[in-house]
C-alpha positions as CSV (number, residue, x, y, z in Angstrom):
1,X,73.0,-61.6,-136.1
2,X,76.4,-62.4,-137.7
3,X,78.3,-60.9,-134.8
4,X,76.5,-63.0,-132.3
5,X,77.3,-66.1,-134.3
6,X,81.0,-65.2,-134.5
7,X,81.2,-64.5,-130.8
8,X,79.3,-67.7,-129.9
9,X,82.2,-69.9,-131.0
10,X,84.9,-68.0,-129.0
11,X,86.1,-68.8,-125.5
12,X,84.9,-66.6,-122.7
13,X,88.3,-65.0,-122.1
14,X,88.3,-63.7,-125.7
15,X,84.9,-62.1,-125.3
16,X,85.4,-60.6,-121.8
17,X,89.2,-59.9,-121.7
18,X,90.9,-59.8,-125.1
19,X,88.3,-57.8,-127.0
20,X,87.8,-55.1,-124.3
21,X,91.6,-54.9,-124.0
22,X,92.0,-54.3,-127.7
23,X,89.3,-51.6,-127.6
24,X,91.1,-49.8,-124.8
25,X,94.4,-50.1,-126.7
26,X,93.0,-48.7,-129.9
27,X,90.5,-46.1,-128.6
28,X,92.1,-45.4,-125.2
29,X,93.4,-42.0,-126.1
30,X,90.1,-40.9,-127.6
31,X,88.1,-42.2,-124.6
32,X,90.5,-40.4,-122.2
33,X,90.2,-37.1,-124.1
34,X,86.4,-37.3,-124.2
35,X,86.3,-38.0,-120.4
36,X,88.7,-35.2,-119.7
37,X,86.6,-32.8,-121.7
38,X,83.3,-33.9,-120.1
39,X,84.8,-33.7,-116.5
40,X,86.4,-30.3,-117.2
41,X,83.1,-29.0,-118.6
42,X,81.2,-30.3,-115.6
43,X,83.7,-28.6,-113.2
44,X,83.3,-25.3,-115.0
45,X,79.5,-25.5,-114.9
46,X,79.6,-26.3,-111.2
47,X,82.0,-23.5,-110.5
48,X,79.8,-21.1,-112.5
49,X,76.7,-22.1,-110.5
50,X,78.6,-21.7,-107.2
51,X,79.9,-18.3,-108.2
52,X,76.4,-17.1,-109.2
53,X,74.9,-18.5,-106.0
54,X,77.5,-16.7,-104.0
55,X,76.9,-13.5,-105.8
56,X,73.2,-13.7,-105.3
57,X,73.8,-14.5,-101.6
58,X,76.2,-11.5,-101.2
59,X,73.8,-9.1,-102.9
60,X,70.8,-10.2,-100.7
61,X,72.9,-10.2,-97.5
62,X,74.9,-7.0,-97.9
63,X,73.0,-5.1,-100.5
64,X,69.9,-4.3,-98.6
65,X,68.3,-1.2,-100.1
66,X,67.9,1.9,-98.0
67,X,64.5,3.3,-97.1
68,X,64.6,5.8,-100.0
69,X,65.4,3.1,-102.5
70,X,62.4,1.1,-101.5
71,X,60.0,3.9,-102.0
72,X,61.1,4.4,-105.6
């Protein structure tokens, strides 16, 4: 409740411009590194899924078993 009381007496530009600008200034590098890690990880996961799907497609398309393999 104390934070709300402190912020209640401040002008709107301090709440909506100055404080977020200070947060970006102080934590900007950390936020950027976390976003870079998350986006890189997401890209690697999507690449892995695409490669596995392509491998499964290629095996089903071109790896049809011969008649003797099916009997086994």
